[in-house]
C-alpha positions in Angstrom: -50.4 -31.0 -14.8 -48.1 -33.8 -13.5 -44.3 -33.6 -13.5 -44.2 -36.1 -16.3 -46.4 -34.0 -18.5 -44.4 -30.9 -17.8 -41.2 -32.8 -18.7 -42.7 -34.0 -21.9 -43.9 -30.5 -22.8 -40.4 -29.1 -22.1 -38.8 -31.8 -24.3 -41.3 -31.1 -27.1 -40.4 -27.4 -26.9 -36.7 -28.1 -27.0 -37.2 -30.4 -30.0 -39.2 -27.7 -31.7 -36.5 -25.1 -31.1 -33.8 -27.4 -32.4 -35.8 -28.2 -35.5 -36.6 -24.5 -36.3 -33.1 -23.2 -35.3 -30.8 -25.8 -36.7 -27.9 -23.5 -37.5 -28.1 -21.9 -34.0 -28.2 -25.3 -32.4 -25.2 -26.5 -34.4 -23.2 -23.4 -33.5 -24.2 -23.8 -29.8 -22.9 -27.4 -29.7 -19.7 -26.4 -31.4 -19.0 -23.4 -29.2 -20.0 -25.5 -26.1 -17.4 -28.1 -27.1 -14.7 -25.5 -27.4 -15.6 -24.0 -24.0 -15.5 -27.5 -22.4 -12.1 -28.1 -23.9 -10.9 -24.7 -22.7 -12.3 -25.5 -19.2 -10.4 -28.7 -18.9 -7.2 -27.0 -20.1 -7.6 -24.2 -17.6 -8.2 -26.7 -14.7 -5.1 -28.7 -15.7 -3.0 -25.5 -15.6 -4.5 -24.4 -12.3 -6.1 -21.2 -13.8 -9.2 -21.4 -11.7 -10.4 -17.8 -12.5 -10.4 -18.7 -16.2 -12.2 -21.9 -15.4 -14.9 -19.9 -13.7 -15.2 -17.8 -16.8 -15.7 -21.0 -18.8 -18.5 -22.1 -16.5 -20.1 -18.6 -16.7 -19.9 -18.8 -20.5 -21.8 -22.2 -20.5 -24.5 -20.7 -18.3 -24.8 -17.6 -20.5 -25.2 -19.8 -23.5 -28.4 -21.1 -22.0 -30.0 -17.7 -21.7 -31.7 -17.5 -25.2 -33.3 -20.9 -24.8 -34.3 -20.1 -21.2 -36.2 -17.0 -22.3 -37.8 -18.7 -25.2 -39.2 -21.5 -23.0 -40.0 -19.4 -19.9 -41.7 -16.5 -21.5 -42.9 -18.1 -24.7 -40.8 -15.9 -26.9 -39.6 -16.6 -30.5 -36.0 -15.4 -30.9 -34.9 -15.2 -34.6 -32.1 -17.6 -35.5 -29.9 -14.7 -36.6 -30.2 -13.0 -33.2 -29.4 -16.3 -31.4 -26.3 -16.8 -33.5 -25.0 -13.3 -32.8 -25.7 -13.6 -29.1 -23.8 -16.9 -28.9 -20.8 -15.5 -30.9 -20.8 -12.3 -28.8 -20.7 -14.3 -25.5 -17.9 -16.5 -26.8 -15.9 -13.6 -28.2 -16.2 -11.6 -25.0 -15.4 -14.3 -22.4 -13.3 -17.0 -24.1 -11.5 -15.1 -26.9 -11.4 -11.7 -25.1 -10.6 -12.7 -21.6 -8.9 -16.1 -21.7 -7.2 -15.8 -25.1 -6.3 -12.2 -24.4 -7.8 -10.8 -27.6 -8.4 -7.5 -25.8 -4.7 -6.9 -25.7 -3.7 -8.7 -29.0 -6.3 -6.8 -31.1 -6.6 -3.1 -30.1 -10.1 -2.8 -31.5 -11.5 -6.0 -30.1 -13.2 -4.3 -27.2 -14.5 -1.5 -29.5 -16.1 -4.1 -31.8 -17.8 -5.9 -29.0 -19.2 -2.7 -27.5 -20.6 -1.7 -30.9 -22.3 -5.1 -31.3 -23.6 -4.8 -27.7 -25.2 -1.5 -28.5 -26.8 -3.0 -31.6 -28.1 -6.1 -29.7 -29.4 -4.2 -26.7 -31.2 -1.8 -29.0 -32.7 -4.8 -30.8 -33.9 -6.4 -27.5 -35.3 -3.1 -26.2 -37.0 -2.4 -29.5 -38.5 -5.9 -29.5 -40.0 -5.5 -26.0 -41.8 -2.3 -27.0 -42.9 -3.7 -30.3 -44.4 -6.8 -28.5 -46.4 -4.5 -26.2 -47.4 -2.4 -29.2 -48.7 -5.2 -31.4 -50.7 -7.3 -28.9 -54.2 -6.0 -28.2 -54.3 -7.0 -24.6 -51.6 -4.5 -23.7 -53.7 -1.6 -25.1 -50.7 0.4 -26.5 -50.5 2.2 -29.8 -47.1 3.8 -29.8 -45.7 5.6 -32.9 -42.7 4.0 -34.7 -40.4 6.9 -33.7 -41.3 6.4 -30.0 -40.6 2.6 -30.3 -37.2 3.5 -31.8 -36.4 6.0 -29.1 -37.2 3.6 -26.3 -35.1 0.9 -28.0 -32.2 3.4 -28.2 -32.6 4.5 -24.6 -32.7 0.8 -23.4 -29.4 0.1 -25.2 -27.7 3.2 -23.8 -28.9 2.4 -20.3 -27.4 -1.1 -20.5 -24.2 0.4 -21.8 -24.0 2.8 -18.8 -24.8 0.1 -16.3 -22.0 -2.0 -17.7 -19.5 0.9 -17.4 -20.7 1.2 -13.7 -19.8 -2.5 -13.3 -16.4 -2.0 -14.9 -15.7 1.0 -12.6 -16.8 -1.0 -9.5 -14.7 -3.9 -10.4 -11.6 -1.7 -10.9 -12.2 0.2 -7.7 -13.1 -2.6 -5.3 -11.6 -5.7 -6.8 -8.5 -4.1 -8.3 -9.0 -5.2 -11.9 -8.3 -3.1 -15.0 -11.5 -3.4 -17.0 -11.4 0.3 -17.8 -8.2 0.1 -19.7 -5.6 2.8 -19.4 -4.5 4.8 -22.4 -1.5 7.0 -23.2 -2.1 10.6 -24.3 0.3 13.3 -25.1 -1.8 16.4 -24.4 -4.1 17.3 -21.5 -6.1 20.3 -20.3 -6.2 20.7 -16.6 -7.6 23.3 -14.1 -5.7 21.7 -11.3 -2.4 22.7 -12.9 -3.3 26.4 -13.1 -0.6 28.1 -11.0 -3.0 30.9 -10.1 -5.7 28.5 -8.9 -8.2 29.9 -11.4 -10.9 27.9 -13.1 -9.0 28.2 -16.4 -7.6 25.0 -17.9 -3.9 24.9 -18.6 -2.8 23.2 -21.8 0.0 20.7 -21.3 1.1 19.4 -24.7 3.8 17.1 -26.1 4.1 15.1 -22.9 7.1 12.8 -23.5 7.3 11.1 -20.1 5.4 10.6 -16.9 7.0 9.0 -13.8 4.8 7.1 -11.3 6.8 6.8 -8.0 5.7 4.4 -5.2 7.5 3.2 -2.1 8.7 0.1 -3.9 8.9 1.0 -7.6 9.2 3.7 -10.2 7.3 3.4 -13.4 8.1 5.4 -16.5 5.3 6.0 -19.0 5.9 7.5 -22.5 3.2 10.1 -22.2 0.4 10.9 -19.8 -1.5 7.8 -18.3 -5.2 8.3 -18.6 -7.0 5.9 -16.2 -10.2 4.7 -17.7 -11.9 7.9 -18.9 -11.1 7.6 -22.6 -11.9 3.9 -22.6 -15.3 4.5 -20.9 -16.3 7.3 -23.3 -15.1 5.4 -26.3 -17.2 2.4 -25.2 -20.3 4.6 -24.8 -19.8 6.3 -28.1 -19.6 3.0 -30.1 -22.6 1.7 -28.0 -24.4 4.9 -29.2 -23.4 4.1 -32.8 -24.6 0.5 -32.7 -27.9 1.5 -31.0 -28.5 4.3 -33.6 -27.9 2.0 -36.5 -30.3 -0.6 -35.3 -33.0 1.9 -34.3 -32.9 3.5 -37.7 -33.3 0.0 -39.3 -36.1 -0.9 -36.8 -37.9 2.4 -37.4 -38.0 1.7 -41.2 -39.2 -1.9 -40.4 -42.1 -0.8 -38.2 -43.2 1.8 -40.7 -43.3 -0.7 -43.6 -43.5 -4.1 -41.8 -41.2 -5.5 -44.5 -40.7 -9.2 -43.9 -37.3 -9.1 -45.7 -35.9 -6.3 -43.6 -32.7 -6.8 -41.7 -34.4 -5.6 -38.5 -36.8 -8.6 -38.6 -33.9 -10.9 -38.1 -33.4 -9.3 -34.7 -37.0 -8.7 -33.6 -38.2 -10.9 -30.8 -41.8 -12.0 -31.0 -44.4 -13.7 -28.8 -45.2 -17.3 -29.7 -48.8 -17.8 -30.8 
């Protein structure tokens, strides 16, 4: 096949995707315009790190179309729309517009959606292998649901590894600190026994360095509560989708919510 024919086939595929996913394409163009405007503004203000995030967002926007064309997959329009909104909400609104700090539950909402989406993707991969005869698989619906759940949780754990690595080696604060008033600690046991000592009603903690003294109204937890909270809501999102997906596989109901997130192979 000549380069000209390959180019024509690629153009035909893109036209077909635009025709069948009109809403997703319209949203993609709108969000892409917003990101480009944000990119220009960040460059004018000399915020090159934010400018990099804008470029990264534009690249991430291309992932659904890339996988559809490269691996001949059919992504439901609803799934594409949610993915695009998720990327925009995490990178542009969350990081650049500081929604993570402005809205206390912003990160929680995104991690819940991430758990739901990753479960949908993992579920779809197994469902594809299960439905096509050339793969010679015949897995039960409960097994498909379990694999989708495990896939989602694995992605969630890997992301927490990434956050920890970024905080440790690049001095970021992706695992956000939280203030708590009560702790249970073996290290504070005066007798050195493996018995936790309850420290409650903490009103103040002082962090003293060579140059500064910081006063915190409580005990400063560094990352643990944030990490566990993220994994718990990822668990919740994955569980919700896998229950919906399990029911869908059992009945193959074309009107099911799960079908709007099930990736399929193109004929």
